[in-house]
C-alpha positions as a printed NumPy array, in Angstrom:
array([[ -80.74 ,  -85.845,   70.782],
       [ -84.122,  -86.827,   71.922],
       [ -87.253,  -84.907,   71.706],
       [ -87.506,  -83.703,   75.224],
       [ -91.391,  -83.132,   75.787],
       [ -92.053,  -86.822,   74.974],
       [ -89.672,  -88.173,   77.656],
       [ -90.93 ,  -89.988,   80.432],
       [ -88.394,  -88.996,   83.306],
       [ -88.06 ,  -90.573,   86.836],
       [ -86.258,  -88.433,   89.773],
       [ -85.094,  -90.567,   92.446],
       [ -84.627,  -88.59 ,   95.72 ],
       [ -86.652,  -85.867,   94.802],
       [ -87.326,  -84.799,   98.421],
       [ -83.425,  -83.41 ,   98.323],
       [ -82.172,  -79.901,   97.327],
       [ -81.049,  -81.044,   93.72 ],
       [ -83.724,  -83.412,   93.17 ],
       [ -86.318,  -81.025,   94.01 ],
       [ -84.945,  -78.214,   91.757],
       [ -84.709,  -80.585,   89.19 ],
       [ -88.165,  -81.792,   89.502],
       [ -89.273,  -78.335,   89.117],
       [ -87.51 ,  -77.717,   86.226],
       [ -88.524,  -80.673,   84.38 ],
       [ -92.157,  -79.81 ,   85.002],
       [ -91.862,  -76.371,   83.813],
       [ -90.459,  -77.769,   80.539],
       [ -93.487,  -79.785,   80.433],
       [ -91.608,  -83.139,   80.649],
       [ -93.547,  -86.253,   81.879],
       [ -91.992,  -86.318,   85.217],
       [ -92.532,  -88.896,   87.97 ],
       [ -90.649,  -88.955,   91.435],
       [ -89.526,  -91.947,   93.707],
       [ -89.336,  -90.63 ,   97.247],
       [ -88.758,  -91.942,  100.692],
       [ -90.973,  -89.908,  102.582],
       [ -94.446,  -88.329,  101.55 ],
       [ -94.49 ,  -85.773,  104.5  ],
       [ -91.331,  -83.998,  103.428],
       [ -92.717,  -83.839,   99.722],
       [ -96.115,  -82.034,  100.229],
       [ -94.651,  -78.637,   99.872],
       [ -93.255,  -79.405,   96.436],
       [ -96.134,  -81.628,   95.398],
       [ -98.595,  -78.687,   96.396],
       [ -96.253,  -76.092,   94.494],
       [ -95.974,  -77.979,   91.081],
       [ -99.109,  -80.22 ,   91.046],
       [ -97.14 ,  -83.326,   90.301],
       [ -99.368,  -86.375,   90.167],
       [ -96.939,  -89.288,   89.665],
       [ -95.503,  -89.916,   93.213],
       [ -94.131,  -93.327,   94.215],
       [ -93.274,  -93.547,   97.884],
       [ -90.404,  -96.218,   98.159],
       [ -86.999,  -97.217,   99.124],
       [ -83.893,  -97.802,   96.913],
       [ -83.026, -100.609,   99.168],
       [ -86.12 , -102.594,   97.972],
       [ -85.283, -103.621,   94.166],
       [ -88.747, -104.777,   93.279],
       [ -90.036, -101.113,   94.065],
       [ -87.4  ,  -99.539,   91.855],
       [ -88.212, -101.925,   89.078],
       [ -91.834, -101.071,   89.3  ],
       [ -91.129,  -97.327,   89.288],
       [ -88.865,  -97.479,   86.345],
       [ -90.94 ,  -99.485,   84.033],
       [ -91.74 ,  -97.467,   81.039],
       [ -89.613,  -94.721,   81.73 ],
       [ -86.903,  -93.238,   79.271],
       [ -84.53 ,  -91.425,   81.563],
       [ -83.77 ,  -91.874,   85.342],
       [ -82.115,  -89.351,   87.43 ],
       [ -80.31 ,  -90.796,   90.548],
       [ -80.318,  -87.736,   92.973],
       [ -80.509,  -89.918,   96.151],
       [ -77.623,  -89.977,   98.549],
       [ -76.465,  -90.071,  102.101],
       [ -74.606,  -86.891,  102.562],
       [ -71.899,  -86.147,  105.207],
       [ -73.982,  -83.771,  107.619],
       [ -76.446,  -86.495,  108.085],
       [ -74.008,  -88.02 ,  110.236],
       [ -75.041,  -91.592,  109.748],
       [ -73.552,  -94.981,  110.727],
       [ -70.915,  -96.326,  108.104],
       [ -73.599,  -99.162,  107.168],
       [ -76.267,  -96.474,  106.6  ],
       [ -73.932,  -94.693,  103.896],
       [ -73.075,  -98.049,  102.211],
       [ -76.817,  -99.109,  102.106],
       [ -77.693,  -95.806,  100.213],
       [ -74.488,  -94.817,   98.296],
       [ -73.581,  -98.552,   97.257],
       [ -76.326, -100.884,   97.527],
       [ -78.805,  -98.338,   96.717],
       [ -76.951,  -97.37 ,   93.535],
       [ -76.619, -101.157,   92.522],
       [ -80.323, -101.819,   93.   ],
       [ -81.083,  -98.598,   90.724],
       [ -78.758,  -99.631,   87.976],
       [ -80.032, -103.202,   88.028],
       [ -83.874, -102.062,   87.991],
       [ -82.758,  -99.462,   84.984],
       [ -81.265, -102.456,   83.183],
       [ -84.177, -104.528,   83.628],
       [ -86.446, -102.251,   82.76 ],
       [ -84.503, -101.05 ,   79.706],
       [ -84.196,  -97.41 ,   80.566],
       [ -82.91 ,  -95.235,   77.625],
       [ -80.658,  -93.04 ,   79.828],
       [ -79.427,  -93.141,   83.343],
       [ -78.136,  -89.97 ,   85.037],
       [ -76.144,  -90.706,   88.469],
       [ -74.913,  -87.857,   90.423],
       [ -71.642,  -88.445,   92.26 ],
       [ -69.48 ,  -85.766,   93.864],
       [ -65.941,  -84.111,   93.487],
       [ -65.639,  -85.283,   97.244],
       [ -63.899,  -88.379,   95.737],
       [ -60.823,  -86.136,   94.576],
       [ -60.455,  -84.995,   98.208],
       [ -58.713,  -81.606,   98.65 ],
       [ -56.884,  -80.33 ,   95.26 ],
       [ -54.055,  -78.763,   97.219],
       [ -52.536,  -76.227,   94.49 ],
       [ -53.601,  -77.997,   91.496],
       [ -56.812,  -77.868,   89.551],
       [ -58.134,  -81.561,   89.402],
       [ -60.054,  -83.024,   86.534],
       [ -62.147,  -86.121,   85.903],
       [ -58.863,  -87.941,   85.406],
       [ -57.088,  -87.   ,   88.754],
       [ -56.476,  -89.355,   91.416],
       [ -58.917,  -90.267,   94.113],
       [ -58.202,  -89.166,   97.599],
       [ -60.737,  -90.959,   99.938],
       [ -60.824,  -89.26 ,  103.344],
       [ -64.271,  -90.529,  104.959],
       [ -66.902,  -93.123,  104.927],
       [ -68.939,  -90.51 ,  102.564],
       [ -66.354,  -90.235,   99.698],
       [ -65.64 ,  -93.993,   99.995],
       [ -69.023,  -95.053,   99.599],
       [ -69.61 ,  -92.462,   96.821],
       [ -66.829,  -93.636,   94.88 ],
       [ -67.701,  -97.348,   95.266],
       [ -71.295,  -96.266,   94.058],
       [ -69.537,  -94.683,   90.988],
       [ -67.589,  -97.725,   90.245],
       [ -70.605,  -99.783,   90.011],
       [ -72.177,  -97.336,   87.727],
       [ -68.933,  -98.013,   85.427],
       [ -69.512, -101.506,   85.68 ],
       [ -73.139, -101.248,   84.348],
       [ -71.723,  -98.771,   81.429],
       [ -69.487, -101.599,   80.468],
       [ -72.477, -104.155,   80.387],
       [ -74.296, -101.622,   77.899],
       [ -76.316,  -99.523,   80.3  ],
       [ -76.478,  -96.041,   78.817],
       [ -75.551,  -93.968,   82.112],
       [ -73.747,  -91.082,   82.602],
       [ -71.931,  -89.674,   85.702],
       [ -72.311,  -85.988,   86.956],
       [ -69.968,  -85.031,   89.652],
       [ -70.901,  -81.601,   90.914],
       [ -68.759,  -79.135,   92.956],
       [ -70.385,  -77.592,   96.132],
       [ -74.041,  -76.858,   95.362],
       [ -76.027,  -73.922,   96.804],
       [ -79.136,  -71.91 ,   96.087],
       [ -82.82 ,  -71.358,   96.936],
       [ -84.067,  -74.351,   98.711],
       [ -80.618,  -75.163,  100.249],
       [ -81.315,  -75.786,  103.887],
       [ -78.262,  -77.677,  104.508],
       [ -75.677,  -76.624,  107.129],
       [ -72.749,  -75.477,  104.812],
       [ -74.214,  -72.224,  103.316],
       [ -76.968,  -71.381,  105.603],
       [ -74.45 ,  -71.379,  108.512],
       [ -72.095,  -69.037,  106.778],
       [ -75.353,  -66.603,  105.827],
       [ -76.449,  -66.768,  109.5  ],
       [ -73.077,  -66.107,  111.465],
       [ -72.304,  -63.097,  109.037],
       [ -75.752,  -61.784,  109.686],
       [ -75.291,  -62.213,  113.372],
       [ -71.789,  -60.583,  113.272],
       [ -70.395,  -63.74 ,  114.461],
       [ -68.324,  -64.872,  111.787],
       [ -64.407,  -64.953,  112.116],
       [ -62.525,  -66.148,  108.934],
       [ -60.394,  -69.169,  109.714],
       [ -57.208,  -68.861,  107.63 ],
       [ -56.7  ,  -65.984,  104.989],
       [ -59.419,  -67.208,  102.851],
       [ -57.249,  -67.592,   99.855],
       [ -58.407,  -71.226,   99.076],
       [ -60.332,  -72.068,   96.24 ],
       [ -63.932,  -73.217,   97.029],
       [ -65.628,  -74.327,   93.93 ],
       [ -69.028,  -73.866,   94.058],
       [ -72.07 ,  -74.431,   91.525],
       [ -75.327,  -72.466,   91.761],
       [ -78.412,  -74.93 ,   91.749],
       [ -79.902,  -73.641,   88.365],
       [ -76.408,  -73.969,   86.504],
       [ -76.191,  -77.721,   87.799],
       [ -79.936,  -78.503,   86.766],
       [ -78.983,  -77.088,   83.339],
       [ -76.219,  -79.444,   83.306],
       [ -78.33 ,  -82.394,   84.039],
       [ -80.835,  -81.56 ,   81.634],
       [ -77.881,  -80.99 ,   79.08 ],
       [ -76.608,  -84.473,   79.834],
       [ -80.259,  -86.129,   79.685],
       [ -80.666,  -84.669,   75.904],
       [ -77.184,  -84.897,   74.577],
       [ -76.15 ,  -88.302,   72.976],
       [ -72.435,  -87.268,   73.299],
       [ -72.767,  -87.747,   77.231],
       [ -73.677,  -91.343,   77.086],
       [ -70.942,  -93.35 ,   79.018],
       [ -69.142,  -90.378,   79.968],
       [ -68.368,  -88.558,   83.425],
       [ -68.477,  -84.656,   83.971],
       [ -67.148,  -82.554,   86.55 ],
       [ -69.65 ,  -79.416,   86.681],
       [ -68.901,  -76.452,   88.574],
       [ -69.439,  -72.75 ,   88.068],
       [ -66.714,  -70.553,   86.415],
       [ -64.624,  -68.887,   87.447],
       [ -63.86 ,  -70.88 ,   90.822],
       [ -64.145,  -68.419,   93.613],
       [ -62.106,  -68.146,   96.822],
       [ -63.348,  -68.61 ,  100.232],
       [ -62.624,  -64.978,  100.842],
       [ -64.754,  -63.836,   97.785],
       [ -67.683,  -66.119,   98.689],
       [ -67.767,  -64.647,  102.409],
       [ -67.296,  -60.929,  101.265],
       [ -70.183,  -61.533,   98.605],
       [ -72.368,  -63.046,  101.287],
       [ -71.474,  -59.956,  103.431],
       [ -71.998,  -57.524,  100.851],
       [ -75.482,  -58.601,  100.159],
       [ -76.39 ,  -58.688,  103.681],
       [ -74.923,  -55.208,  104.329],
       [ -72.752,  -56.418,  106.969],
       [ -68.84 ,  -55.82 ,  107.622],
       [ -66.475,  -58.355,  108.097],
       [ -63.853,  -58.579,  110.896],
       [ -60.397,  -57.302,  109.788],
       [ -58.562,  -60.597,  111.371],
       [ -58.531,  -64.15 ,  111.166],
       [ -58.022,  -67.505,  113.2  ],
       [ -54.955,  -69.445,  111.943],
       [ -56.081,  -72.632,  110.522],
       [ -53.828,  -74.52 ,  112.708],
       [ -55.462,  -73.213,  115.965],
       [ -58.654,  -73.531,  114.413],
       [ -58.024,  -77.308,  113.826],
       [ -56.859,  -77.753,  117.274],
       [ -59.94 ,  -76.16 ,  119.024],
       [ -62.093,  -78.382,  116.142],
       [ -60.476,  -81.503,  117.386],
       [ -61.515,  -80.701,  121.015],
       [ -65.019,  -79.865,  119.666],
       [ -65.104,  -83.346,  117.895],
       [ -64.854,  -85.1  ,  121.471],
       [ -67.588,  -82.667,  122.533],
       [ -69.774,  -84.022,  119.707],
       [ -69.005,  -87.729,  120.472],
       [ -70.602,  -86.758,  123.928],
       [ -73.572,  -85.491,  122.349],
       [ -72.789,  -81.758,  123.408],
       [ -73.19 ,  -78.931,  121.255],
       [ -70.176,  -77.686,  119.475],
       [ -69.792,  -74.258,  117.29 ],
       [ -66.756,  -75.878,  115.342],
       [ -65.364,  -79.287,  114.673],
       [ -62.358,  -80.567,  112.781],
       [ -64.598,  -81.171,  109.567],
       [ -65.762,  -77.708,  109.46 ],
       [ -62.384,  -76.165,  109.574],
       [ -61.344,  -78.505,  106.66 ],
       [ -64.442,  -77.515,  104.738],
       [ -63.5  ,  -73.935,  105.261],
       [ -59.721,  -73.911,  104.428],
       [ -59.068,  -76.642,  102.21 ],
       [ -58.25 ,  -76.036,   98.386],
       [ -61.317,  -77.461,   96.048],
       [ -60.492,  -76.211,   92.586],
       [ -61.675,  -78.383,   89.571],
       [ -61.77 ,  -77.978,   85.889],
       [ -64.952,  -77.908,   83.968],
       [ -63.428,  -77.985,   80.539],
       [ -64.952,  -81.641,   79.612],
       [ -68.141,  -80.506,   79.911],
       [ -67.613,  -77.129,   78.024],
       [ -66.288,  -79.2  ,   75.218],
       [ -68.583,  -82.132,   74.849],
       [ -71.701,  -80.683,   76.278],
       [ -71.303,  -77.148,   75.434],
       [ -72.046,  -76.269,   79.054],
       [ -71.819,  -72.726,   80.343],
       [ -72.859,  -71.76 ,   83.794],
       [ -75.268,  -68.724,   83.322],
       [ -75.675,  -67.547,   86.687],
       [ -72.565,  -66.151,   88.518],
       [ -71.707,  -65.85 ,   92.251],
       [ -72.855,  -62.408,   92.801],
       [ -76.285,  -63.232,   91.36 ],
       [ -76.399,  -66.712,   92.803],
       [ -75.547,  -65.442,   96.22 ],
       [ -78.364,  -62.66 ,   96.027],
       [ -81.17 ,  -64.923,   94.953],
       [ -80.083,  -67.537,   97.679],
       [ -80.186,  -64.661,  100.234],
       [ -83.551,  -63.465,   99.085],
       [ -84.859,  -67.073,   99.521],
       [ -83.423,  -67.409,  103.04 ],
       [ -85.064,  -63.935,  103.796],
       [ -88.385,  -65.302,  102.319],
       [ -88.185,  -68.665,  104.522],
       [ -87.181,  -66.721,  107.624],
       [ -83.884,  -68.506,  107.82 ],
       [ -81.789,  -65.6  ,  107.336]])
């Protein structure tokens, strides 16, 4: 493996939840880290906190700026992505998750980067039903996000075949301090306000990954030669049920949960009606996407990462939820 401190690392998409946490960790570990971001205004807080000096503002649509940013770099982490909650046009998802990935891989090949770590998603496997999915499971594409993420992944595989030393990481659903995306934040807020009613029994598996565990895995693949040319599903262990997650959030906030639930079929029908409201630009407390998010089985195997990388998630659900709540409280979010 490579001597870490001497490494020149570039984090693309350091404004995002994963990118910001990774940047913080690499600077703590005294790596020679630089970032490639789309907007300076969103980065000011992290810049002030970490004192990072090497900041490039650019766009992954512009291969020229990527070639310039990757020159002389040892390791590139691609944390940039257009995510489901961004609600973008199909074209915009394609521009970031497909064309942007191609530009990054091409720039890395041109700059002879020693290692590229690309973040994909377990979303390409769809709901896992009553199985535990692994890296070889079949893909189930359900929306433009998973479609474009899979296309982006296929581009990385093409470059691996051409000799680019790349690695694909597929995280489960990440959460933790710094996460202002709607998924977990909505759960914390609704439970705090006594407005949360479970959809379905909550027996479905909902595979999470605490952000520090994910960053551990990113550092592992960046420093372990056995990772090159491979893909890894990364998640926490054991995989919790939705009921367990909700209960843990309620406990940390000292809240009681209602003893009843809304049957999934009814919630989905209501969600479809609210989908129509959303299209009209009206506020909607529920939509069909959120119902699926809450009720589908998402359970994955991390055996490959354990075996090849020696990956062991250090922070369990209780500790992860507690740290997340403490951060939300500090930021006035929950």
